[in-house]
C-alpha positions as CSV (number, residue, x, y, z in Angstrom):
1,M,129.1,71.3,44.3
2,N,131.6,70.6,47.7
3,V,131.4,73.3,49.6
4,S,133.8,73.7,52.4
5,Y,133.8,75.8,56.0
6,T,136.6,75.6,58.2
7,S,136.4,78.5,60.4
8,F,133.3,80.2,61.8
9,V,133.0,84.1,64.1
10,A,129.5,85.2,65.6
11,L,128.9,89.0,65.9
12,G,126.5,90.8,67.6
13,D,123.7,90.9,71.1
14,S,121.9,89.0,72.8
15,F,120.0,86.9,69.3
16,T,123.3,86.1,68.3
17,E,124.3,84.6,72.1
18,G,121.8,82.5,71.9
19,M,119.1,84.3,74.6
20,S,116.7,82.1,75.2
21,D,117.7,78.6,74.3
22,A,118.7,77.9,77.5
23,L,120.8,74.7,78.1
24,P,120.6,72.4,81.3
25,D,123.1,74.5,82.7
26,G,121.5,77.9,82.7
27,S,123.8,78.6,80.2
28,Y,122.6,79.7,76.7
29,R,123.1,77.6,72.9
30,G,121.2,79.5,70.3
31,W,121.5,79.7,66.3
32,A,125.0,80.5,66.1
33,D,126.3,77.1,68.2
34,L,123.7,75.0,66.2
35,L,124.8,76.1,63.3
36,A,129.1,75.5,64.4
37,G,128.0,72.1,65.4
38,R,126.7,70.9,62.0
39,L,129.3,72.9,60.3
40,A,131.8,70.7,62.4
41,A,130.4,67.6,61.4
42,R,131.5,68.5,57.9
43,E,134.9,69.9,58.4
44,P,137.8,68.2,60.9
45,G,139.5,70.8,62.6
46,F,136.9,73.2,62.2
47,R,137.0,76.3,64.5
48,Y,135.0,78.3,66.0
49,A,133.9,81.9,67.8
50,N,131.0,83.7,69.3
51,L,131.8,87.4,70.4
52,A,128.1,88.5,70.7
53,V,126.9,89.7,73.8
54,R,123.8,91.1,74.9
55,G,122.3,94.2,74.4
56,K,124.6,95.6,72.5
57,L,124.2,98.7,70.9
58,I,125.3,99.2,67.1
59,G,128.4,100.9,68.4
60,Q,129.2,98.9,71.1
61,I,130.3,95.3,68.8
62,V,132.0,97.9,66.3
63,D,133.9,99.4,69.4
64,E,134.3,95.7,71.2
65,Q,133.9,93.0,68.5
66,V,134.7,93.9,65.1
67,S,138.3,94.0,65.0
68,T,139.0,91.6,66.8
69,A,136.8,89.6,64.3
70,A,138.7,91.0,61.1
71,A,141.9,89.3,62.9
72,M,140.3,85.8,62.9
73,R,140.5,85.8,59.0
74,A,137.6,83.6,58.8
75,D,135.5,81.4,56.4
76,V,132.6,82.8,57.9
77,V,131.5,86.0,59.6
78,T,127.8,87.1,60.8
79,L,127.0,90.1,61.8
80,V,124.0,90.9,63.4
81,G,123.0,94.5,65.3
82,G,121.3,97.5,65.1
83,L,117.9,96.3,66.3
84,N,118.9,97.3,70.5
85,D,119.5,100.5,68.5
86,A,115.7,100.6,66.8
87,L,114.1,99.5,69.6
88,R,115.4,102.4,71.9
89,P,112.5,105.6,72.6
90,K,115.2,108.0,70.5
91,V,117.6,106.6,68.1
92,D,119.5,108.5,65.4
93,M,119.2,106.4,62.4
94,G,122.3,107.9,60.6
95,R,124.2,106.7,63.2
96,V,123.5,103.6,63.3
97,R,124.0,103.8,59.4
98,A,127.3,104.9,60.2
99,R,128.3,102.4,62.2
100,L,127.0,99.5,60.3
101,T,129.0,100.9,57.5
102,E,132.1,101.0,58.9
103,A,131.5,97.1,60.6
104,V,130.8,96.3,57.1
105,E,133.6,97.9,55.5
106,T,136.0,95.8,58.1
107,L,135.1,92.8,57.6
108,A,133.7,91.9,54.3
109,P,138.0,92.4,53.0
110,S,138.5,89.9,56.3
111,C,136.7,87.0,55.4
112,K,135.8,84.6,52.6
113,H,131.4,85.3,53.3
114,L,130.1,87.8,55.5
115,V,126.8,87.0,56.3
116,L,124.2,89.5,57.5
117,M,120.6,89.5,58.6
118,R,117.5,90.9,58.4
119,S,116.2,90.1,61.7
120,P,112.9,88.8,62.5
121,G,110.3,89.8,64.6
122,R,107.6,88.6,67.0
123,N,103.6,89.8,65.7
124,G,102.4,92.5,68.4
125,P,101.8,95.7,69.2
126,V,105.4,96.4,69.5
127,M,106.7,95.3,66.2
128,E,103.8,97.6,65.0
129,R,105.6,100.3,66.6
130,F,108.8,99.9,65.6
131,R,108.3,98.6,62.3
132,P,109.3,101.4,60.0
133,R,112.6,101.7,61.9
134,M,113.2,98.3,61.4
135,E,112.6,98.7,57.8
136,E,115.4,101.3,57.2
137,L,117.7,99.4,59.6
138,F,117.1,96.2,56.7
139,G,117.3,98.6,53.5
140,V,120.6,99.7,54.7
141,I,121.4,96.2,55.2
142,E,120.4,95.5,51.4
143,E,122.6,98.7,50.7
144,L,126.0,97.4,52.5
145,A,125.4,93.9,51.3
146,A,124.7,94.7,47.4
147,R,127.8,96.8,48.2
148,H,130.3,94.6,49.5
149,G,129.2,91.3,48.3
150,A,127.8,90.3,51.5
151,L,124.9,87.6,51.8
152,V,121.5,88.8,53.9
153,V,119.6,86.5,55.7
154,D,116.4,87.4,55.3
155,L,113.9,86.0,58.4
156,Y,111.8,89.0,58.8
157,G,110.3,87.9,55.6
158,A,109.3,85.0,57.1
159,P,105.7,84.4,58.2
160,A,106.7,82.0,60.6
161,L,109.5,83.4,62.1
162,G,106.4,85.7,64.0
163,D,104.6,83.5,65.2
164,P,104.0,84.1,68.6
165,R,104.9,80.0,69.2
166,L,108.3,80.9,68.5
167,W,108.9,83.4,70.8
168,D,109.7,82.7,74.6
169,V,107.8,84.4,76.9
170,D,109.9,87.7,77.6
171,R,108.7,88.1,73.4
172,L,112.5,89.7,73.1
173,H,114.3,86.5,72.0
174,L,113.2,83.3,69.8
175,T,112.5,79.8,71.9
176,D,114.6,76.8,70.7
177,E,112.3,76.0,67.7
178,G,113.2,79.7,66.8
179,H,116.8,79.3,67.1
180,R,117.0,76.4,65.4
181,R,114.9,77.4,61.6
182,V,117.7,80.4,62.1
183,A,120.4,78.2,61.9
184,E,119.0,75.9,59.1
185,A,118.2,79.2,57.4
186,V,122.0,80.3,57.9
187,W,123.4,77.1,56.9
188,Q,120.7,77.5,53.3
189,T,122.2,80.5,53.0
190,L,125.7,79.4,52.7
191,G,124.8,77.1,49.8
192,L,124.8,73.8,52.2
193,P,122.3,71.2,51.6
194,P,118.6,71.4,53.1
195,A,117.5,69.2,55.6
196,E,113.7,71.3,56.3
197,D,111.7,74.3,55.5
198,W,112.4,76.4,57.7
199,R,110.2,78.6,56.7
200,A,107.0,76.4,57.0
201,E,104.0,77.6,59.0
202,L,103.3,76.3,62.3
203,P,99.9,74.6,62.7
204,P,96.8,76.9,63.7
205,A,96.8,77.8,66.9
206,R,93.8,77.2,69.1
207,V,93.5,81.4,70.8
208,P,93.4,81.7,74.7
209,G,90.8,83.5,76.5
210,W,90.6,87.3,77.2
211,A,91.9,85.8,81.0
212,V,94.1,84.2,79.7
213,R,96.0,87.1,77.8
214,R,95.5,89.6,80.2
215,R,97.4,87.7,83.1
216,E,100.0,86.8,80.6
217,D,100.3,90.3,79.7
218,V,100.7,91.7,83.3
219,Q,103.4,88.4,83.8
220,F,105.3,89.7,81.2
221,A,105.2,93.6,82.6
222,R,106.4,92.8,85.7
223,R,109.1,90.2,85.2
224,H,110.5,91.7,81.3
225,L,108.8,94.9,80.5
226,L,109.5,96.8,83.1
227,P,112.9,95.9,83.9
228,W,114.0,96.5,80.2
229,I,112.6,99.9,80.3
230,G,114.4,100.8,83.8
231,R,117.5,99.8,82.0
232,R,116.9,102.3,79.3
233,L,116.2,105.5,81.6
234,T,119.5,104.3,83.7
235,G,121.8,103.6,80.9
236,R,122.1,100.3,81.8
237,S,121.8,97.4,79.4
238,S,121.8,93.5,80.3
239,G,125.1,92.8,79.1
240,D,127.2,95.8,81.3
241,G,130.5,93.8,82.6
242,R,129.7,90.2,80.6
243,L,132.3,88.6,78.2
244,P,131.1,86.5,75.1
245,K,130.9,83.4,75.6
246,R,133.7,81.9,73.0
247,P,135.8,85.1,73.1
248,E,138.8,83.0,70.9
249,L,138.3,80.7,67.6
250,L,138.7,77.5,69.0
251,P,137.9,74.0,67.5
252,Y,134.0,73.0,68.3
253,P,132.4,69.6,68.4
254,A,130.7,68.2,65.7
255,A,126.7,68.0,65.9
């Protein structure tokens, strides 16, 4: 089957912006850029926009990104949002459902293929604490996809993407290998020929000793957890004042 996609718009937060798949210049690449490069290699004149900004809640994604994306009338639109809401100490999941519904109802008629995701989560105590909220969010996503004919990429259901080795030291964002696997998962969901098994689990890992694990925990808390808590308590976001990296639907180089 000859599948053609001439344009792609990505919406969301840090996951879609590309953290922590860092490039030499300090910017971030990520799964959406990787996917765009592969799509560009198939289609001359391919265009790509990435409106995602780190730290955004679902309400901000709807208010700041959805109408812009809908106006672009792209072949493919990906929407990943709501997880930042679910990870907050307090959240109104009813409001999250309402804003997600608003987003999907706006985007689905504006594009050929709307792609939603059940996001991955790093295995560990934080994941277990928030698992009920995440699964409630993913239930909403499944309902909306069924109602509006959207595609769903089930990253949450792939054990390999929970492996801590595919997550950055901040324990919140995927490594370059993790992003590469997500790009492959979306690629296959779009009906394109697979290049690899993105669900393949990593070889067994040697478990570090107690002292190493405690040192890593202390470093994580100091460098990442405490600043994250501080932003939550003061109402600040890592994305405050930050603009999307590709705000316009423009040609993109092939991978």
